[in-house]
Kinemage of the C-alpha trace (Angstrom):
@kinemage 1
@onewidth
@group {chain A} dominant
@subgroup {mainchain}
@vectorlist {calphas} color= white
{ca met a 1} P -10.012 19.570 15.565
{ca pro a 2} L -9.251 16.033 14.521
{ca glu a 3} L -12.034 15.623 12.159
{ca thr a 4} L -10.530 18.496 9.645
{ca ile a 5} L -8.055 15.336 8.396
{ca gly a 6} L -8.188 12.059 6.481
{ca val a 7} L -5.496 9.211 7.131
{ca ile a 8} L -4.920 7.193 4.283
{ca phe a 9} L -3.005 3.933 4.372
{ca asp a 10} L -1.296 1.885 1.880
{ca met a 11} L -1.805 -1.998 2.516
{ca asp a 12} L 1.416 -4.043 1.600
{ca gly a 13} L 4.141 -3.121 3.932
{ca val a 14} L 1.657 -0.684 6.042
{ca ile a 15} L -0.929 -2.655 7.265
{ca val a 16} L 0.827 -5.627 6.997
{ca his a 17} L 4.532 -6.995 6.225
{ca ser a 18} L 3.934 -8.570 3.383
{ca asn a 19} L 6.506 -8.001 0.775
{ca pro a 20} L 8.927 -11.020 1.917
{ca thr a 21} L 5.814 -13.117 0.722
{ca his a 22} L 5.239 -11.205 -2.383
{ca lys a 23} L 8.904 -11.451 -3.508
{ca lys a 24} L 9.212 -15.325 -2.950
{ca ala a 25} L 5.682 -15.626 -4.665
{ca ile a 26} L 7.324 -13.505 -7.323
{ca gln a 27} L 10.502 -15.447 -7.614
{ca ile a 28} L 8.677 -18.804 -7.869
{ca phe a 29} L 6.315 -17.086 -10.748
{ca cys a 30} L 9.179 -15.621 -12.882
{ca asp a 31} L 11.253 -19.382 -12.041
{ca lys a 32} L 8.369 -21.014 -13.957
{ca phe a 33} L 9.087 -18.813 -17.092
{ca asp a 34} L 12.951 -19.197 -16.246
{ca ile a 35} L 12.906 -15.270 -15.572
{ca glu a 36} L 15.350 -13.834 -13.172
{ca val a 37} L 14.120 -10.683 -11.002
{ca ser a 38} L 16.664 -8.674 -9.228
{ca asp a 39} L 15.923 -6.820 -5.731
{ca ser a 40} L 16.552 -3.750 -7.916
{ca phe a 41} L 13.847 -4.460 -10.189
{ca leu a 42} L 11.133 -5.355 -7.304
{ca glu a 43} L 12.065 -2.046 -5.526
{ca lys a 44} L 11.979 0.001 -8.688
{ca lys a 45} L 9.314 -1.844 -10.623
{ca val a 46} L 7.562 -3.730 -8.626
{ca tyr a 47} L 6.322 -2.978 -4.826
{ca gly a 48} L 3.789 -0.190 -4.752
{ca arg a 49} L 3.056 -0.603 -8.421
{ca thr a 50} L 0.070 -2.342 -10.642
{ca asn a 51} L 0.457 -5.745 -11.636
{ca lys a 52} L -0.799 -4.203 -15.555
{ca glu a 53} L 2.573 -1.960 -14.871
{ca trp a 54} L 4.715 -4.512 -13.964
{ca ile a 55} L 3.985 -7.315 -15.853
{ca pro a 56} L 4.837 -6.087 -18.988
{ca glu a 57} L 8.360 -5.360 -17.829
{ca leu a 58} L 8.744 -8.941 -17.495
{ca phe a 59} L 6.683 -10.252 -20.689
{ca gly a 60} L 7.073 -7.567 -23.040
{ca glu a 61} L 3.643 -6.899 -25.429
{ca ile a 62} L 1.201 -9.342 -24.396
{ca thr a 63} L -2.400 -9.130 -24.834
{ca ser a 64} L -4.660 -7.807 -22.104
{ca glu a 65} L -6.295 -11.286 -21.343
{ca arg a 66} L -2.610 -12.760 -20.817
{ca gln a 67} L -1.492 -10.084 -18.575
{ca thr a 68} L -4.974 -10.985 -16.522
{ca thr a 69} L -4.272 -14.698 -16.577
{ca leu a 70} L -0.627 -14.184 -15.237
{ca ala a 71} L -1.273 -11.292 -12.704
{ca asn a 72} L -4.238 -14.214 -11.350
{ca glu a 73} L -1.646 -16.743 -11.167
{ca lys a 74} L 1.112 -14.753 -9.142
{ca glu a 75} L -1.938 -13.076 -6.936
{ca gln a 76} L -3.257 -16.575 -6.188
{ca leu a 77} L 0.180 -18.130 -5.283
{ca phe a 78} L 0.720 -15.110 -2.733
{ca arg a 79} L -2.280 -15.603 -0.924
{ca asn a 80} L -2.001 -19.139 -0.710
{ca met a 81} L 1.698 -18.395 1.029
{ca phe a 82} L 0.094 -15.278 3.011
{ca asn a 83} L -1.509 -15.758 6.416
{ca pro a 84} L -1.985 -11.940 7.305
{ca glu a 85} L -2.275 -12.461 11.003
{ca asp a 86} L 1.178 -13.375 11.414
{ca phe a 87} L 2.527 -10.439 9.691
{ca val a 88} L 0.562 -7.655 11.016
{ca val a 89} L 2.643 -4.109 11.371
{ca asp a 90} L 2.981 -3.986 15.173
{ca gly a 91} L 0.568 -1.381 16.699
{ca leu a 92} L -1.951 -1.247 13.630
{ca his a 93} L -4.958 -2.456 15.636
{ca ala a 94} L -4.502 0.050 18.616
{ca phe a 95} L -3.674 2.654 16.390
{ca leu a 96} L -7.189 2.271 14.319
{ca asp a 97} L -8.713 1.952 17.346
{ca ala a 98} L -7.702 5.485 18.743
{ca leu a 99} L -8.333 7.047 15.140
{ca arg a 100} L -11.611 5.694 15.046
{ca ser a 101} L -12.100 6.810 18.827
{ca glu a 102} L -11.882 10.224 17.529
{ca asn a 103} L -13.841 10.142 14.348
{ca ile a 104} L -11.017 10.254 12.190
{ca ser a 105} L -11.832 9.451 8.500
{ca met a 106} L -9.574 6.902 7.078
{ca ala a 107} L -8.996 5.080 3.709
{ca val a 108} L -6.998 2.487 2.642
{ca ala a 109} L -5.420 3.293 -0.878
{ca thr a 110} L -3.425 0.179 -2.703
{ca ser a 111} L -1.871 -0.982 -6.154
{ca ala a 112} L -3.152 -4.420 -4.945
{ca pro a 113} L -5.992 -6.063 -6.613
{ca val a 114} L -9.246 -6.442 -4.993
{ca glu a 115} L -9.148 -9.698 -4.370
{ca asn a 116} L -5.778 -9.188 -1.865
{ca ala a 117} L -7.296 -6.109 -0.472
{ca asp a 118} L -10.635 -8.249 0.397
{ca tyr a 119} L -8.401 -11.469 1.296
{ca ile a 120} L -6.055 -9.473 3.790
{ca leu a 121} L -8.635 -6.732 5.346
{ca ser a 122} L -11.256 -9.316 6.138
{ca arg a 123} L -8.792 -12.159 7.758
{ca leu a 124} L -8.051 -8.851 9.915
{ca ser a 125} L -11.132 -8.128 10.770
{ca ile a 126} L -10.114 -4.392 9.912
{ca arg a 127} L -12.504 -3.347 6.796
{ca asp a 128} L -15.213 -1.780 8.895
{ca tyr a 129} L -12.674 0.919 10.027
{ca phe a 130} L -12.384 2.523 6.464
{ca asn a 131} L -14.776 4.694 5.290
{ca thr a 132} L -13.319 3.396 1.464
{ca val a 133} L -11.164 1.020 0.092
{ca leu a 134} L -9.357 1.865 -3.539
{ca asp a 135} L -7.175 -1.087 -5.320
{ca ser a 136} L -5.955 -1.404 -8.329
{ca ser a 137} L -9.304 -1.654 -10.304
{ca his a 138} L -10.581 1.862 -9.145
{ca ile a 139} L -7.151 3.819 -10.934
{ca thr a 140} L -5.959 4.470 -14.451
{ca thr a 141} L -2.367 5.035 -13.583
{ca gly a 142} L -0.660 3.305 -10.570
{ca lys a 143} L 2.154 4.630 -8.065
{ca pro a 144} L 3.869 7.193 -8.542
{ca asp a 145} L 1.275 8.723 -10.174
{ca pro a 146} L -0.765 10.486 -7.342
{ca glu a 147} L -4.099 9.426 -8.779
{ca val a 148} L -5.084 6.664 -5.800
{ca tyr a 149} L -4.203 9.538 -3.025
{ca val a 150} L -6.069 12.164 -4.911
{ca lys a 151} L -9.036 9.704 -5.448
{ca ala a 152} L -8.949 8.721 -1.500
{ca ala a 153} L -8.834 12.295 -0.492
{ca lys a 154} L -11.797 12.911 -2.195
{ca ala a 155} L -13.389 9.729 -1.354
{ca leu a 156} L -12.972 11.045 2.385
{ca gly a 157} L -14.436 14.305 1.442
{ca lys a 158} L -10.795 15.806 2.162
{ca lys a 159} L -8.268 17.892 0.289
{ca pro a 160} L -5.213 16.198 -0.200
{ca glu a 161} L -3.340 18.710 1.641
{ca ser a 162} L -5.701 17.307 4.925
{ca cys a 163} L -4.631 13.905 4.449
{ca ile a 164} L -1.912 11.738 5.458
{ca val a 165} L -0.424 9.016 4.087
{ca phe a 166} L 1.084 5.870 5.252
{ca glu a 167} L 3.797 4.616 3.064
{ca asp a 168} L 6.745 2.055 2.832
{ca ser a 169} L 7.501 2.176 -1.193
{ca leu a 170} L 9.391 5.169 -2.790
{ca ala a 171} L 6.750 4.888 -5.664
{ca gly a 172} L 4.322 5.545 -2.906
{ca val a 173} L 5.866 8.215 -0.999
{ca glu a 174} L 6.478 9.920 -4.673
{ca ala a 175} L 2.774 9.726 -5.184
{ca gly a 176} L 1.449 10.654 -1.755
{ca leu a 177} L 4.105 14.244 -1.916
{ca lys a 178} L 2.702 14.683 -5.481
{ca ala a 179} L -0.813 14.431 -4.439
{ca gly a 180} L -0.036 17.011 -2.038
{ca cys a 181} L -0.585 15.190 1.457
{ca lys a 182} L 1.535 14.744 4.205
{ca val a 183} L 3.632 11.544 4.259
{ca ile a 184} L 4.895 9.108 6.748
{ca gly a 185} L 7.379 6.480 5.923
{ca ile a 186} L 7.174 3.260 7.624
{ca thr a 187} L 10.652 1.401 7.382
{ca thr a 188} L 9.564 -2.194 6.515
{ca thr a 189} L 10.579 -2.306 3.017
{ca his a 190} L 13.356 0.879 2.920
{ca ser a 191} L 15.650 2.649 5.298
{ca pro a 192} L 14.990 5.423 7.147
{ca glu a 193} L 17.385 7.197 4.938
{ca glu a 194} L 16.034 6.218 1.691
{ca leu a 195} L 12.734 7.547 3.124
{ca glu a 196} L 13.914 10.916 4.019
{ca asn a 197} L 11.441 12.630 1.500
{ca cys a 198} L 8.664 12.280 4.574
{ca his a 199} L 7.475 14.477 6.631
{ca leu a 200} L 7.857 11.795 9.294
{ca val a 201} L 9.454 8.422 9.757
{ca val a 202} L 8.507 5.410 11.865
{ca gln a 203} L 9.532 1.997 12.519
{ca asn a 204} L 5.844 0.610 12.981
{ca phe a 205} L 2.656 2.319 14.786
{ca glu a 206} L 3.600 1.973 18.229
{ca asn a 207} L 3.848 4.732 20.271
{ca leu a 208} L 2.539 6.472 17.357
{ca ser a 209} L -0.576 9.148 18.729
{ca leu a 210} L -3.115 11.531 16.882
{ca glu a 211} L -1.188 14.191 18.386
{ca asp a 212} L 2.005 13.017 16.326
{ca leu a 213} L -0.527 13.063 13.239
{ca leu a 214} L -1.787 16.519 13.736
{ca arg a 215} L 1.487 18.258 14.382
{ca leu a 216} L 2.136 17.630 10.753
């Protein structure tokens, strides 16, 4: 029965189509320090990863205090630029309603800081859909390490093999697969071909049913 599965959502690129705004914020942030960033760097080193992992890639060895200051500056810039209501991935609310109507346990597992998770989930009024929300403060090692998805499954009282992960980033897909979860890729950030390792690839949540999940 449906109650035996858990559904875990990444946030950026899954709940909201936020990576273009993150890209703009990072570019503005890096311009301030005369640092150039490529699309390849963003895709391989930033998307799906924590600030404490990608910021040293740009600034080298810095103190933890300096790293925190830089991360806070970049994320505040992002929040100032981003209106979650305008960038909800299509079909999200109806899909969440459908899962909740069947008493499906749900979690958010994001590499974003708690301030971003609180900002986005509260602005969309969807925090109450989720049994648990894990952000960067809950993990030691970011994606593609499976830690966040292993912890999310445990928080739901499920085995990873009984959980379905929604991801858009390559690092996130790898994390979900390593954790032992089934992974559904959403093509907000990468092409279907780039997400070929996923168990299922969709454009958004429209026309996606609980039966589609159970078939996995």
